[in-house]
N, C-alpha and C positions, 0 to 999 in steps of 0.2 A: 649347254642348257643351264640357264641361270639357276643358282641355288635358291631354294625356297626361303623366304624370310623366316627368321626364328620366331617362334610363338612368343607373344608378349608375356612377360612374367607378371603375375599378380602383385600388386603393391600391398604392403602391410598397411592396415588402416591408419596407423599413426603417421605414415609417410605419404599417404595419398593427398593430393591437393584438396584444399578445403571444399571446393565446389563439387568434386567427385564424391567426397565423403558424404556430402549433405544432400545428395539427390533424393533420398527417401526420408530426410529429416522432417518430421511433422511440424517442427518449429518454423520452417521456411515459409510455407503458405500463410501460417498465422502471423508471422512478422510482416510479410508483404501486405497482407490485408490490413493490418494495423496501420501501416504507413499510409495506405490509400485512404482509410477512413479518418485518420487523424494527421493531416499534413502538418509537419512540425518544422522546427528550425533546420537550417542547412547542416549537413554533417561537417566535421566528425561528430559521432555520437559516442557517449560513454555507456558501458555496460557493467552493472554491479555483478561481479563474478565471485561467488562463494566457493566454487569448485564442486558444488552439488550437481545432481543430475539435471535439474531444471535449468540452471544458469549455464551449465556446460552445453546442453543442446542448443540453447539460445545463442551462446557464443559461436558455435559452429555455423548456425544459420546466419548470423550477422556477418561472419567472415566470408561466407559464400556469396551473400548478396552485395556486400560493400567492402571488398578487399582494400585494405589500407585506409579505411575511414572509420575504424572502430578503436576505442581505447577501453581496456579492461581495468576495473577498479576493484581491488580486494580489500575488504575491511577486516583487520586483525584486531579482535577484541581482547585477546590474551586471557580469555575466561576459562580455557581448558588446555590440558597438556598437548592435545593433538593439533592445536592451532598452527604451530610451525609447520607441521606436516601438510596441513591444508594449503598453506601459502606456497610450499614447494611444489605441490601438485598443480596449483594454478600457474606457477611460473613455467612448469614443464609443458602444459597444454598451450599456453599463450605463445611460447617459443615455437611449438610445432605449427602454429597457425600464423606466425609472424605478426602477432598482435601485441602492442606494447602494454605492459601491466604496471600499474602503480599500486604499491602496498600502502594502505592507510591504517596506521595504528591509533586506536582510540581507547580512552579510559572512561568508561561510563559509570559514574557513581550516582545511585538513585537519590533523589531528593526525598525529604520526609513525606511519607504517604505514597511514594512512587515505587512500583515494582522494579526489580532488576531488569526484567525483560523490556519494560517500557523505556527505562533509562538507556538500555543498549540500542533499542530501535531509534530513539530520538538522536542519539549520538551518531548512529550509522547514517541516517538521512542527512544530517548536517555535514558529516565528513564527505559523503558522496557528492553533495551539492557543491561544496567548496572546491573539491578536487576537479569536478567536471568543469566548473567555471574557470579554474586555473588552466585547464587544458584547452580552453576555447570551445567546449562542447555546449550544445544547447538543449540536450535531452539525455536522460539516464534511463536505460532499459532495465527492467526488473523481470525476474524469472518466475514470479508466482503463477500457478496454474489453476485448473478447475477444482482440484481437490482442496487447495488452499482456500479458494473462494467459498466452497461449500462448508468447510470447517469454520471459516469466519462468520458465515451466516448462522450456523448452529450455536456458536459461542455467543453471538449477539442475542439470539433467542433465549439462551440460558440465563443471561443476566438481565432480561427484560428491557433490552435496548429499544429506543425509538427508531424513527425512520433513518436517521443518519447512520446508526449502527447496523440496521438491517440492510442498508444499501451496500454494506461490505466494502470491498476494495474497488475503487474506480479504475477504469482502464488508463486514464490520463489525469494527472493532477500536478499542482505546483507546490513546492515546499522550499523554503530558504532561497527563493528567487530562481529556482531551477525547475524545469519540467521533468516529470517522471512518467514512464509509460510501462504498462503491463500487457504485452501482446499475446501472452499464452493463457489468458484466463478461460478460454474455451477448450483447452486441451487437458485431458487427464494426465496425471503424472506418470502413470504406467506406460503410456505411449512414448513418452520421452525416454524413460529408462530402457524400454525394449529396443528402441532404435540405437541407443548408445551401446547396449550389450551386443546387439547384432553386428555393430560395426567394430567391436573390440575396443571401444574407446573408454578410457578410465574416467572415473568421477569419485568424488568424496562422499562417503556415507558418514554423516555426523552422528557420533554415538549419543549425543545429547537428545537427538530426536526419539530415542527409545526410553528416555527417562519419564516414567509415568507419574512423577510428581508434578509435572506440568499439565495443565488442563488440556491444551491442544493435543499433546501426545496421547493422553488417555482417550480423548475423543477419537483420534485417528486410529488407535489400536483396537478399541473396544466397540464404540458406538457406530462409526461409519461403516464397517463391514456388515453389521447387523442391518443398518439402514439400507445398504445395497441389496440385501436379500429381499427386503420388502418393496423397495422402490429402486429398481435397477438404474433408472435414469435420474437419480437424485441430483447429480452434478448439474445437469442441464436445467432441471426444474428449480433448484435453489438459486442458480445463476439468474434465471428469469425473474424469480421473486426479488432478487437483489436489484435488478434493473428497474422493476416496477417501483420499488421503494426509493430508488435514486430519482426517478422521474417525479414521484409524489413529493419528495423533499425539495426538489428544484421549484415545483409549483408553490410550495409553502414559503420558500425563500422569496419568491416574487411577490406573493401576497404580503408578506411581512415588510418588504421594502416599500410597497405602496402604503401600507398602514403607518409606517414610520414617517412617511411624508405627511400624512394626516395629523399625527400626534406631535411631530417635531422631534428633533434629536438633540438633547435627551427628551424623552417623551413627556408631554404635559399630562397631568393626572386626569383632568376632566375629559380630554380627548381620548385617553386610554380607556377610561371607564365607559365611554360610549360604544366600545367594541364588545363583541361576545367574549365570554371567558376563554374559549378556545383560541380566538384571534389575539386576545391579550397575551396568552401564554406563548403563542407563536411569535408575536412581536418582541416580547421580553427576551426569549431565547436568542432571536436574531440580533437584537440590539446588544445584549451582553456579550455574546460570542463574537459578533462581527466588529464591534467598536472597541471592546475591552479584552477580548480573548478569555472571558470568564464563562464557564459552562455550569449553570446551576444544576444540582441534583433534582430529582423529581420532588423530593420532600421540600427542598428550598423553594422551588417554583410554586408549589401549592401554597406554601406559607406566604410567599410574596403576593400571590393573587388574592389571598384572604385579606392581607393588609391593605391592598389597593381597594378592594371592595368596601372595607370598613372605613376608608378615608373619606368622610363626608363633612368634616368641619375644617376650618382654616388652621386650627392649631393641632390637628391630628398628626402624630409622629409616625414615620415609617423608617425602620432600620432593620436590615437583615444581612447577615454574613453570607457572601457568595464567593466561592473560590478564594482568592487571596485578598479580597476587598469586601466592601459593604455597599449595598443598595440603600439609599436614603432619600427622604423627601427634602427638597430644597426649594422653598416657595411653592410654586405651582407645578414643579417638575420632579421627576425621579432622576437622581444622579448616581453614578458609581464612583466610589473613591477607593483607591488602592490602599492596602495596609489596614 
């Protein structure tokens, strides 16, 4: 009588094949849906891997869907003592999934008037784009989720942002010649953490996320839990508001482009004055940001509109500092000069 086969021994989570580990990973359907909705360049794809819960769940999902076609990129800012530990954790996880990891060391020094956080973010995107290009990748996956999106909308509301700010984080965008994608924006962060903990998979808990000197951390710890008690579905509703804002901003960009054809580029004053004040403001924002990378403050834009309205004689002078340059009248046109 043949012996009964031995009962299979359960695999430890870290040793299980990526696809088996990821069966219940909520990031898998989100990532698959993102690819279906936003057909992108051919793989390999890069993934910005911090070692945190969100990017760890995304890394496991990508490894399950596209084995051998994913490259992990870890940005080492060197801003805190635990940064080396984060890098070692990333190396360990990537080795278990047979995913190559590239460590990117950046030094982000803020420019005058720039916050350290903004400087670090800009340096991070540039490093990711350059490394992905060098690896032959056409897309970098990012791990921001629904909680991040809701916090971004609330921060934008708090600073009185316009539609571009209220649109929060787009699912897909281009920076430094590289496409970036955020497939997890509809998923709450808790779902990703619960899956990782249930699978016994490790991830990094960045202690700086608990530092209440930063506005986002304070918002996350104090305001968002209270908001959840009043509006349990705030993640979905704020995300919907962000999508509405993004659609409205796209429409404004299309109107501005049409108006710029009417006024010429740079805009002629007489043609600009023929538009309503709201369309003048929309056109000027579009022209300054799109052509010169200059983003006027609300006060600067109001002053510029007032100067345009007052310009009724041939010798009337217009000059206003905007960003790193100046908007000036030159003959019948407005021009922007750096410096």
